[in-house]
C-alpha positions as CSV (number, residue, x, y, z in Angstrom):
1,M,137.0,105.9,74.2
2,K,134.0,103.9,75.6
3,D,131.9,105.8,78.1
4,F,131.3,103.3,80.9
5,T,128.8,105.6,82.6
6,N,126.5,105.4,79.5
7,G,126.3,109.1,79.1
8,L,125.5,110.0,82.7
9,F,127.7,113.1,82.7
10,K,127.2,114.1,79.1
11,L,125.7,117.6,78.7
12,P,122.7,117.1,76.4
13,S,121.8,119.6,73.6
14,R,118.6,121.6,73.8
15,E,116.8,119.2,71.4
16,E,118.0,116.2,73.5
17,R,116.7,117.8,76.7
18,I,113.3,118.5,75.2
19,A,113.1,114.9,73.9
20,A,114.1,113.4,77.2
21,R,111.4,115.4,79.0
22,A,108.9,113.5,76.9
23,G,106.8,116.7,76.7
24,A,106.6,117.2,80.5
25,P,105.7,120.8,81.5
26,L,107.6,122.4,84.3
27,N,104.4,123.0,86.3
28,P,103.7,119.9,88.5
29,F,100.0,120.8,88.6
30,K,99.9,120.7,84.8
31,L,101.6,117.3,84.9
32,A,98.9,116.0,87.3
33,M,96.1,117.3,85.0
34,M,97.4,115.2,82.2
35,L,95.8,112.1,83.7
36,S,92.3,111.1,82.7
37,P,89.9,110.2,85.6
38,M,90.4,106.5,84.9
39,Q,94.2,106.8,84.9
40,G,93.9,108.7,88.2
41,A,91.7,105.9,89.7
42,M,94.1,103.2,88.5
43,F,97.0,105.1,90.0
44,F,95.2,105.5,93.3
45,S,94.5,101.7,93.4
46,G,98.2,100.8,92.9
47,W,99.2,103.5,95.5
48,L,96.7,102.2,98.0
49,A,97.8,98.6,97.7
50,W,101.5,99.6,98.3
51,T,100.5,101.8,101.2
52,M,98.7,99.0,103.0
53,D,101.6,96.6,102.2
54,A,103.9,99.0,104.1
55,W,101.5,99.3,107.0
56,D,101.4,95.6,107.5
57,F,105.2,95.2,107.2
58,F,106.2,98.0,109.6
59,S,103.7,96.9,112.2
60,V,106.4,94.5,113.4
61,S,109.2,97.2,113.6
62,L,106.9,99.6,115.5
63,G,105.8,96.9,118.0
64,L,109.1,95.0,118.3
65,T,109.6,95.8,122.0
66,A,106.0,95.2,123.0
67,I,105.8,92.0,120.9
68,G,108.9,90.7,122.6
69,K,107.3,91.3,126.1
70,T,104.0,89.6,125.1
71,L,105.5,86.5,123.4
72,G,108.3,86.1,126.0
73,T,108.0,85.0,129.6
74,P,107.5,87.3,132.6
75,G,110.8,89.0,133.3
76,A,112.4,87.6,130.2
77,P,111.2,89.3,127.0
78,I,112.3,88.1,123.6
79,S,115.4,90.2,122.5
80,A,115.2,92.5,119.6
81,S,117.8,90.4,117.7
82,T,115.7,87.3,118.1
83,L,112.5,88.9,117.2
84,S,114.1,90.7,114.2
85,T,114.3,87.2,112.7
86,S,110.7,87.7,111.7
87,I,111.6,90.7,109.6
88,T,114.4,88.7,107.9
89,L,112.1,85.7,107.2
90,T,109.5,88.1,105.7
91,L,112.1,89.5,103.3
92,L,113.5,86.1,102.4
93,F,110.1,84.8,101.3
94,R,109.2,87.9,99.3
95,P,110.9,86.8,96.0
96,L,108.7,83.7,95.9
97,G,105.6,85.9,96.1
98,A,107.0,88.3,93.5
99,A,107.6,85.4,91.0
100,I,104.2,83.7,91.6
101,F,102.0,86.8,91.5
102,G,104.2,88.6,88.9
103,L,103.8,85.7,86.4
104,L,100.1,85.4,87.2
105,S,99.7,89.2,86.6
106,D,101.6,89.1,83.3
107,R,99.7,86.0,82.2
108,Y,96.1,86.6,83.5
109,G,95.9,90.4,84.1
110,R,96.7,93.1,86.6
111,K,93.3,93.1,88.3
112,W,92.3,89.8,89.9
113,P,95.8,88.6,90.9
114,L,96.3,91.9,92.8
115,V,92.8,91.5,94.4
116,A,93.7,88.0,95.5
117,N,97.1,89.1,96.8
118,L,95.6,91.8,98.9
119,I,93.0,89.4,100.5
120,I,95.9,87.0,101.3
121,I,98.0,89.7,103.1
122,A,94.8,90.8,105.0
123,A,94.3,87.3,106.3
124,L,98.0,86.9,107.3
125,S,98.0,90.3,109.0
126,L,95.0,89.2,111.0
127,G,96.9,86.0,111.8
128,S,100.0,88.0,112.9
129,G,97.8,89.8,115.5
130,K,96.3,86.5,116.8
131,V,99.5,84.5,117.6
132,E,100.6,83.6,121.1
133,T,104.0,82.1,120.6
134,L,107.3,83.1,118.9
135,A,107.2,80.0,116.6
136,A,103.7,80.8,115.4
137,F,104.6,84.5,114.8
138,L,107.6,83.5,112.7
139,G,105.6,81.0,110.7
140,V,102.9,83.6,109.9
141,R,105.4,86.2,108.9
142,C,107.1,83.7,106.5
143,L,103.7,83.3,104.8
144,F,103.2,87.0,104.9
145,G,106.5,87.5,103.1
146,I,105.1,85.4,100.1
147,G,102.0,87.5,100.1
148,M,103.8,90.8,100.4
149,G,106.3,89.9,97.7
150,G,103.6,90.1,95.0
151,I,102.3,93.6,95.8
152,W,105.0,96.0,94.6
153,G,105.3,94.7,91.0
154,M,101.6,94.5,90.4
155,A,100.9,97.9,92.1
156,T,103.6,99.6,90.0
157,A,102.2,98.1,86.8
158,T,98.7,99.1,87.7
159,A,99.6,102.6,88.7
160,L,102.1,103.6,86.0
161,E,101.8,101.6,82.8
162,N,98.8,103.4,81.4
163,M,100.1,106.8,82.3
164,P,101.4,109.5,79.9
165,A,105.2,109.4,79.7
166,A,105.6,113.0,80.7
167,A,103.8,112.5,84.0
168,R,105.5,109.3,85.1
169,G,108.4,110.8,87.0
170,L,106.2,112.9,89.3
171,F,103.8,110.0,89.9
172,S,106.6,107.5,90.4
173,G,107.6,109.6,93.5
174,I,104.1,109.8,94.7
175,L,103.6,106.0,94.2
176,Q,106.7,105.0,96.1
177,Q,105.9,107.2,99.0
178,G,102.8,105.1,99.6
179,Y,105.4,103.1,101.5
180,A,106.2,106.1,103.8
181,V,102.5,107.0,104.1
182,G,101.7,103.4,105.3
183,Y,104.6,103.6,107.8
184,L,103.3,107.1,108.9
185,L,99.8,106.0,109.4
186,A,100.9,102.9,111.3
187,A,103.1,105.0,113.5
188,S,100.3,107.5,114.2
189,V,98.0,104.6,115.3
190,N,100.9,103.2,117.4
191,I,101.3,106.5,119.3
192,S,97.6,107.2,119.8
193,L,95.5,104.1,119.9
194,V,97.9,101.3,120.8
195,P,98.8,102.7,124.3
196,Q,95.2,102.7,125.2
197,K,94.9,99.0,124.7
198,G,97.5,98.0,127.3
199,A,100.4,95.5,127.0
200,E,98.9,93.8,124.0
201,G,97.9,96.9,122.2
202,W,100.4,96.1,119.4
203,R,97.8,93.6,118.0
204,V,95.6,96.5,117.0
205,L,98.1,97.5,114.3
206,F,97.7,94.1,112.6
207,Y,93.9,94.1,112.9
208,L,93.5,97.5,111.4
209,G,96.0,96.6,108.7
210,A,93.9,93.6,107.8
211,G,90.8,95.6,107.4
212,L,92.5,98.3,105.3
213,S,94.1,95.7,103.0
214,L,90.6,94.3,102.3
215,F,89.4,97.8,101.5
216,A,92.3,98.2,99.0
217,A,91.2,94.8,97.4
218,L,87.7,96.2,97.0
219,V,88.9,99.4,95.3
220,R,90.9,97.4,92.8
221,A,88.0,95.0,92.2
222,L,85.7,97.9,91.2
223,L,88.1,99.1,88.5
224,P,88.6,97.6,85.0
225,E,91.6,95.7,83.7
226,S,94.7,97.6,82.5
227,E,94.2,98.8,78.9
228,L,97.9,98.2,78.1
229,Y,97.7,94.7,79.4
230,L,94.6,94.0,77.2
231,R,96.5,95.2,74.2
232,L,99.5,93.0,75.0
233,K,97.2,90.1,75.6
234,K,95.6,90.6,72.2
235,E,99.0,90.7,70.5
236,R,100.1,87.6,72.3
237,A,97.0,85.7,71.2
238,E,97.4,86.8,67.6
239,R,101.0,85.5,67.6
240,G,99.9,82.3,69.1
241,N,97.2,81.8,66.5
242,L,99.6,82.5,63.7
243,G,102.0,80.0,65.0
244,G,99.4,77.4,65.9
245,T,100.5,77.4,69.6
246,S,98.4,77.7,72.7
247,K,98.3,80.9,74.8
248,A,100.2,79.3,77.6
249,K,103.0,78.0,75.4
250,T,103.3,81.4,73.7
251,F,103.6,83.0,77.2
252,V,106.3,80.5,78.2
253,N,108.2,81.0,74.9
254,E,108.1,84.8,75.5
255,L,109.4,84.4,79.0
256,G,112.3,82.3,77.8
257,H,113.1,84.8,75.1
258,M,113.0,87.6,77.6
259,L,115.5,85.9,79.9
260,R,117.9,85.1,77.0
261,S,117.7,88.6,75.6
262,H,117.7,90.6,78.8
263,W,119.8,88.5,81.2
264,G,122.2,91.4,81.7
265,R,119.4,93.8,82.6
266,C,118.0,91.2,85.0
267,I,121.3,91.0,86.9
268,F,121.6,94.8,86.9
269,G,118.1,95.0,88.3
270,V,118.9,92.6,91.2
271,L,122.1,94.4,92.0
272,L,120.4,97.7,92.0
273,M,117.5,96.6,94.2
274,T,119.9,94.9,96.6
275,G,121.4,98.3,97.2
276,F,118.1,100.1,97.4
277,N,116.6,97.6,99.9
278,F,119.7,97.8,102.1
279,L,119.3,101.6,101.9
280,S,115.8,101.6,103.2
281,H,116.0,98.7,105.7
282,S,119.3,99.9,107.3
283,S,117.7,103.4,107.9
284,Q,114.3,102.2,109.0
285,D,113.8,98.7,110.5
286,L,115.7,99.2,113.7
287,Y,115.2,103.0,114.1
288,P,112.4,102.7,116.7
289,T,114.6,100.4,118.7
290,I,117.5,102.8,118.5
291,I,115.3,105.6,120.0
292,Q,114.0,103.3,122.7
293,K,117.0,101.3,123.7
294,V,119.9,103.7,123.0
295,K,119.0,107.4,122.8
296,F,116.3,107.3,125.5
297,A,117.4,104.3,127.5
298,D,117.2,106.4,130.6
299,L,113.5,107.2,130.0
300,P,111.9,103.8,129.5
301,A,108.4,105.1,130.1
302,K,108.6,107.8,127.5
303,A,110.9,106.2,125.0
304,P,108.1,104.4,123.0
305,H,106.3,107.7,122.6
306,Y,109.4,109.4,121.4
307,A,110.1,106.6,119.0
308,S,106.7,106.9,117.4
309,L,107.0,110.7,117.1
310,A,110.4,110.5,115.5
311,T,109.1,107.9,113.1
312,I,106.3,110.2,112.1
313,V,108.7,113.1,111.5
314,A,111.0,110.8,109.5
315,N,108.2,109.7,107.2
316,C,107.1,113.3,106.6
317,G,110.7,113.8,105.3
318,A,110.4,110.6,103.2
319,I,107.2,111.9,101.5
320,C,108.7,115.3,100.7
321,G,111.9,113.7,99.3
322,G,110.0,111.2,97.1
323,L,107.7,113.8,95.6
324,I,110.6,116.2,94.8
325,A,112.9,113.5,93.4
326,G,110.3,112.0,91.2
327,Y,109.5,115.4,89.8
328,L,113.1,116.3,89.2
329,S,113.9,112.9,87.5
330,Q,111.8,113.9,84.6
331,Y,114.2,116.7,83.8
332,L,117.6,115.7,85.4
333,G,117.3,112.0,84.4
334,R,116.6,109.0,86.6
335,R,120.2,108.1,87.4
336,L,121.5,111.6,88.1
337,T,118.6,112.3,90.5
338,I,119.2,109.0,92.4
339,I,122.9,109.9,92.7
340,I,122.2,113.4,94.1
341,F,119.8,112.0,96.8
342,V,122.2,109.1,97.7
343,I,125.0,111.5,98.2
344,L,122.7,113.7,100.3
345,T,121.9,110.6,102.4
346,G,125.6,109.8,103.0
347,T,126.5,113.3,104.1
348,L,123.6,113.4,106.7
349,I,124.4,110.1,108.5
350,P,126.2,111.9,111.4
351,A,123.2,114.2,111.9
352,W,121.1,111.0,112.1
353,I,122.9,109.0,114.7
354,L,124.9,111.5,116.8
355,P,122.2,113.8,118.5
356,N,120.9,112.9,121.9
357,S,118.0,115.3,122.1
358,F,114.6,114.6,120.6
359,S,114.7,117.7,118.4
360,G,118.1,116.8,117.0
361,L,117.1,113.2,116.4
362,A,113.8,114.2,114.8
363,A,115.6,116.6,112.4
364,G,118.2,114.0,111.5
365,A,115.5,111.4,110.8
366,F,113.6,113.9,108.6
367,F,116.5,114.7,106.4
368,I,118.0,111.2,106.2
369,Q,114.6,109.9,105.0
370,F,114.3,112.8,102.7
371,G,117.5,111.5,101.0
372,V,116.7,107.8,101.2
373,Q,113.1,108.0,100.0
374,G,114.0,110.7,97.5
375,A,116.3,108.2,95.8
376,W,113.6,105.5,96.1
377,G,111.0,107.8,94.5
378,V,112.7,107.3,91.1
379,V,112.8,103.5,91.4
380,P,109.2,102.6,90.3
381,I,109.5,104.4,87.0
382,Y,113.2,103.5,86.5
383,L,112.5,99.8,86.8
384,S,109.3,100.1,84.7
385,E,111.2,101.8,81.9
386,I,113.9,99.2,81.7
387,S,111.4,96.3,81.9
388,P,110.4,94.2,78.9
389,P,106.7,95.3,78.3
390,A,105.2,91.8,78.3
391,F,106.8,91.0,81.7
392,R,106.7,94.4,83.5
393,A,105.1,93.0,86.7
394,T,107.4,90.0,86.8
395,F,110.6,91.8,86.0
396,A,110.1,94.7,88.3
397,G,108.6,92.6,91.1
398,V,111.2,89.8,91.0
399,A,114.2,92.2,90.7
400,Y,112.8,94.2,93.7
401,Q,112.2,91.2,95.9
402,L,115.4,89.4,95.0
403,G,117.2,92.5,96.2
404,N,115.0,92.4,99.3
405,M,116.0,88.7,99.9
406,V,119.7,89.6,99.7
407,S,119.2,92.5,102.1
408,A,117.0,90.4,104.4
409,A,119.6,90.2,107.1
410,S,119.9,93.9,107.5
411,A,117.9,94.1,110.7
412,Q,119.8,91.2,112.2
413,I,123.2,92.7,111.1
414,E,122.3,95.9,112.9
415,A,120.9,94.0,116.0
416,R,123.9,91.6,116.3
417,G,126.4,94.3,115.5
418,G,124.9,96.6,118.2
419,E,124.9,93.8,120.8
420,S,128.6,93.3,120.0
421,L,129.4,97.0,120.3
422,Q,128.4,98.0,123.8
423,I,128.1,101.5,125.4
424,P,127.6,102.5,129.0
425,N,124.0,102.2,130.3
426,P,122.7,105.5,131.7
427,L,120.6,103.4,134.2
428,A,123.6,101.3,135.4
429,G,123.5,100.7,139.1
430,E,119.7,100.5,139.3
431,K,118.1,97.2,140.2
432,G,118.2,94.7,137.3
433,Q,120.0,97.1,134.9
434,P,123.2,95.9,133.1
435,N,126.3,98.1,133.0
436,T,126.2,98.4,129.2
437,I,123.6,98.5,126.4
438,P,123.9,97.7,122.6
439,D,125.1,100.6,120.4
440,Y,122.6,100.0,117.5
441,A,123.0,103.6,116.3
442,T,126.7,103.4,115.4
443,V,126.3,100.1,113.6
444,S,123.3,101.4,111.6
445,G,125.3,104.5,110.6
446,I,128.3,102.4,109.4
447,L,126.0,100.0,107.4
448,L,124.1,102.9,105.8
449,G,127.4,104.6,104.7
450,V,128.6,101.4,103.1
451,V,125.3,100.9,101.3
452,C,125.4,104.5,99.9
453,A,128.9,103.9,98.4
454,Y,127.8,100.6,96.8
455,L,124.6,102.2,95.3
456,L,126.6,105.0,93.8
457,L,128.9,102.6,92.1
458,I,126.0,100.5,90.6
459,I,124.0,103.6,89.4
460,V,127.0,105.2,87.7
461,F,127.5,102.2,85.4
462,G,123.8,101.5,84.7
463,R,121.6,102.5,81.8
464,E,118.6,104.7,81.4
465,Y,115.6,104.7,79.1
466,R,113.7,107.8,80.3
467,G,110.5,108.4,78.4
468,A,110.4,104.9,76.9
469,E,107.1,103.9,75.3
470,F,105.7,101.1,77.4
471,E,103.9,99.6,74.4
472,K,107.2,99.0,72.6
473,V,110.0,96.5,73.3
474,A,112.6,98.0,75.6
475,P,115.9,98.9,73.9
């Protein structure tokens, strides 16, 4: 009888377990010591690029309420659902950036396309902090989406493709949590520096993000080209010379062959990343708004402070989850590790949305992000291992960002749903206060639960190539 789970629940023999570990020692410090200084520097460069990308993206979520007040009119701030359109537009345009920069990276190298990409998002982050109208803000965030779309695929290829197979699981978790570190750093600035700058202090987040993105570009510019890419480039040139075709034509022919040969894998990648992107966005994008507008609606002066604190706690959980899951995936397998952490996420949803005290909300946020980003910690290496070697940046980046495009409406779904599902306002009766407020928390919990169920279904029927040699064609 055919196993539709592709061996997910099959108990491996001792020899199979040893082979699947790809020589990975149990001691994580020994795993880290397997990297050469140059491999460590390349990993840091990819991690830093992804960290700065997250800072620039989450600057909108953290400043949503303040941005609405600044860009709106006195007494009539722009609503969260309207302003969340900027998040949706950013996500919608990311696949275009992934395709453009992914193809440039696979054709011309990992180094200079990533440097150019980081400079572009630095300029657009600066522009985001300079706008004075909603229309201008939405326009800049559309362009930012194109720039942001290219970062993940190139950062992942830069960080992981030259790394020993045994160390990839651990460092996949560390790499992906650059996303949480970027969010954590931005939230720390939002709670410390932004309030000192007054009503328009939110602009500081974008200005700092621009400077740090330029620093990430400088770090990558100082490092050499990827060794694996140079070998693949040499092989491509030799095939072109033997066939009497140009390098560009050889590249296009290989791209067409990849799409014909691996179309099923491409579809699976998009379906997988649709679920993962809904998983992260439904648990993160509107979370500061939930704290401010629902849980602490009766404390409008303190609510922004509590929102930033809870976001910091949540991202500490995310970092812990990503590190642990990435490490475990080298031994349990990529898919089984993801399944464990998605189930954990689903069971913790009530603890995430039901508490009304700050301590309860902070604890729920820590553990929900432990589960969400734990599952995410396996994604970089999982996508890299199923990617065709000659198109690793394109395949991983486009699959990721197409999934992002499908999940682009997550913030608006939560915002519109919350506005449709009203709960009593604790400040009702006071001057200018409505009788009810949107219940964003319940809608976010329902959406996250549905996403967990969908993701489990996709993962169970997927495939796995743990320990695959990146230099060889994927099975």
